[in-house]
N, C-alpha and C positions, 0 to 999 in steps of 0.2 A: 477368628471368623470360622464358621462351620460351613462345610461343603457337602453336597449330596448330588451324586450323578443322577440325572433324569433324562428321559427321552420323550417327554410329553409333547413337545412342540417341534414340528418340522421347520428347519431353518433354510430349506432349499429355495424359498422364495425371497429371502432377504438379499439385499444388495451387498456387493463386496465392501469390506470395511475400508474407509480411506485412511491414509496415513495421518497421524496426529498433526493438527495444524500448528505449525511452529512459527507463528507470527511474532516478530519483535517490534514493538512500538518505537518509531523514530520520533514523531511529534504529533500531538492532537490539539495543540494550541489552547489548552485549558488553563495554562499557567499565567504568569505575569509577562505581558509583552515588553515591559521595560527590562526584563532579565531573560532574554531569549537563550535557547540552547544552541543557536547557530552563531557562526561568525559570518561576517560579510565584508566585502570590499567593493569599491566603486571604480569603474573606469569611465573616461569621457564625462566626468561630472564631479560634483562636490560630494564627499563622503557623508556630509551632514544632510544632504537633500532627501534621501528616501525616507518614507514614513512607513514604519512597520506597525500594523494594526491587527488586533484580534477583534473582529466584528461579530455581532450576533448573526447566527445562521438564519438566512431569510425564510427557512422552512421549519426551524426548530428553535424557539426562543431560549431553550435550556442549553444550547450548544454554541460554542464560539469557533470561528473559522479564521483563516489567515489571509491577509491582504498585504502586499508590498506595493506602495504607490510611489513611483519615481518623483512625482510632483512638478517636474521641470519641463513639461510639454511646451515646445516652442522656444525654449531658451537654452537647454542643454540636452545632450543624449541621456546622461545619467544611467549608464548601464551598471546594474547591481547584480552581484553574484553572492548567493548565500550557500553555506556549507554546513551540513550536520555530519559529524563523524559517527559512523555506525558502530554499535557495540560488537556486532559480529559481521565481518565483511563477507561478500561473495567471493570466495577464493578463486584465484586463477585456475582454470581447468575444471570448474564446477558450474552447476546451474542453481540459480536462485530466482526469487520473484520480488519485485517492487510493486506495492499497491498504494493508490491514493485516490482521492475524489476531487472533482473539479466542478465549478458552477460559473457560468457566464451570465452577466446581467443582461447583455444585449449583443447584437451581432457585431458590434465594434468593441467588444470587451478586450482589455489589455492582454496581448499574448504573453504567455509564460513558457519557460523552457525548463523541463524536468528531466533528470537523469542521474547517473552514478559516475563517480570519478575514482581513479586510483592515485590521484595526486595528493601527497602528504601536505597538511597545512603548514605554512611557514609564516613567521611574524618578524616585523622590523619595528623596534620600539613599541611593542605591544599591539601594533596594527597588523592585521593579516595581509599577506602579500601573495599567498597561494592557498587554494587553487583559484586561478582567475582565467577568464577568457573561455570562449567556446571550445578551444582545443583541449581544455581539461576534461571535457566529457568523454566517456566511452559510449555506453548506450544512452540515447537521448531522444526526446520528442518535444516539439513545439505544440502548444495547445491554444486554441482560439485564433481564427474563427472556427477551426475544426481541429481534429487530431492530425498532426503532421509528423510521423515518425522520421527520425534521421536515418537515412539509408546511405551509408558511405559518405559521399561528398555532397549530398543534397537532402532536402526535406521532401518527403513523399506526401502529397496531399490526398487525404481520404475524406469520406463523408461520415465517419464513425461518430462524430459529435455534431448533431444537426439541429438541436433546439436550444433555447436559452431559458433561463430561470428554471432549470432542471439540474439536479445532481447527476453526474456520470461517475461510475466506478471505472477505474483504469488499472489494468494489470500489465506489467512488463515482465515477461518471463525471459530471464537473461542467461543465455548460454555463454559462459565466460571461458569455455574451451574453444569454441568456434567463432567467438566474437559476433554473435547474432542475437537478436531480440525478437520475440514473438509477442504481438500486442493483442489484448482482449479488452473489450469495453462492454459495460452493461448500463444501458440508458433507462429512461422512465418506462419504456414500453417493452423492455426485455425481461424475460424471466430467468435468464442465466447469462454468463459471460459469452460474448460473441467474438469470434476470431476476426481480426482486422487484416485483410490481405494488403500487401504493399504493392502499389502500382509500379510497373517496371518501365514506364515511359513509352512503351510500344504497344499498348493495348492489352497486355497481359499483367499478371501479378506474381509476386513471390509470397511465400508463407512467412518469411522472416525479413527483418531489416538488418543491415550490416552496421556494426559499431562505427561511430564517427572516426575512431582510431583504435588500434590495438591497445589493450589495457591489461594490467596485471591484476592484483587483488583489488576489488572494488570496495573502497573503504569509506566513501562519503556520498551522501545525497547532495546533489547540487540543484539549485533553483535559481533562475535568473529572470529579470524583467528589465525593460528599458523604456525611456520616453520617446525613442526614435529620433531621427534627424530633426533638428529644430525647424528645417524648411518644410518638413512633412510629418509633424508630430502625431503620435497617437491621440485619441480623443480624451483620454483620462477616464473613460468608462471602465470600471474595475472588474476584476475577476477574482473569485474565491477558490481556495483549495483547503483540504483538511485531511486528517487521518492518514499520515504517511507511515506505512509498515514495511518491513522487510522480512522475507523468509529466506535465509541463506542456504536452505537444504533441498531446493528443488522447485518444480512447478507447483504452485498453490493457487487455485482459482476460487477459493472461498473468500467471503467478505469478512474481514476481521472487525471486531467490535471491542469497545471498552465498556460494554454494558455492565450494569450492576444487577442484571436479572439473575434469579436463582434457579437452580435445577428443580425438577419435579419431585413430588413424593418424598421418599426417604433422602433425597439429595437436596432438600430445600435449604439446608444450611451451607450449601456450597455455591459459589458464583458460577454462573453459566458462561463458558468460554466460547470463543469462535468455533464454529463447526458443530455446536451442540455437545461439547465435552464438559466434564467437570474434573477437577483435580482433587481427589479425596485424600491425598497424602498417604500416611501409613495404613489407612483403612483399606483401600483397594487400588490406590494409584489413580491413573487416568482412566476415565470411564466414558464411553460414548452412549448417548441417550436417545438417538433417533427413533428407537423402537421400544422405548420404556413401556412396561417394566421388564422387557427383554433388553439386556444391556451387553455391550462389548467391553470386556475388561482387558485393557491393553497389556497389562503386566503378565496376564496368563495367556494372551493371544487366543481367547476363547469367549464364547457367549455365556451369559448367565441369566437367571431370572430372580427377581425379588418380589416379595409380596408386601403390600401396605400394612398387613396385620402382624408382621413378624418382629416388631420391636423397634429399637432406636439404634442407628449406626454407632453411637458413642458407647453403647452398653452391650453390643453384640447383635448380630443379625444373621438370619438364615439366607444364604445365597445359593441357589441351585445352579450347578455348573453342567452344561450339556456335554454328554460323552462324545468325544471326537472319533 
């Protein structure tokens, strides 16, 4: 690759460059629901009762989303706990971010509980026995009829999710040094993530919620549902979720995607990654394209400029690097 220093363009008006989005996909439910990536166990009910379904996204027929239906409303509690082991944990003493999307069909949609756990999976005769129970959660939130972050010993009711038949983006920024979680939500009328304050029960708010309990390395995503007490069961109106991602390396309020979109111009052979990045491998490494044809080259920690008429990346390309 050829470089030439130029000063033709002032960069003083450009925004600060964000850290490279390091989202790791946990599950997007595009595979076979009969061969799930998660383990599950059931308390207060029959292990065979829950129905795990990948349904068509009500807003996008090309996408599938996750449903766990306890099925036993009015007959058994059927409390179901699912666990996905993370490829990269949020280590004790560090900060990371959990992202997912939720969709409620109606105001009586089945509550779900989402969070992370440090409990190692255990099995007896091939059937999982850990993690189980709400005490396995560290950071945790109950969702539907609204977002209810777990704050120490209680759920804190917010108004952060307040419409139905709409997708909501949820971020849990998890401080695993101080055992605190900061919540953000982006709904259909929001243009960016909105911080969710935690009611303190006395008319004020906190910025963060306290973990359900002290936790070590957070190694698993936990998701749970239940049919509720048979004397006062839930209605069976379901709720959807999708696109669970983890960034174990800090706060990340971008929206991850598994898009097959391609980059612009000379980067049209490369997949467009979350945050408007492409990974060009040996060519230039990771490149940020928000101001294309002015680009940020992460490997060089510097701006560059490319011209559409200068050839093909596979055979050589002029890239002009701004003098620092």
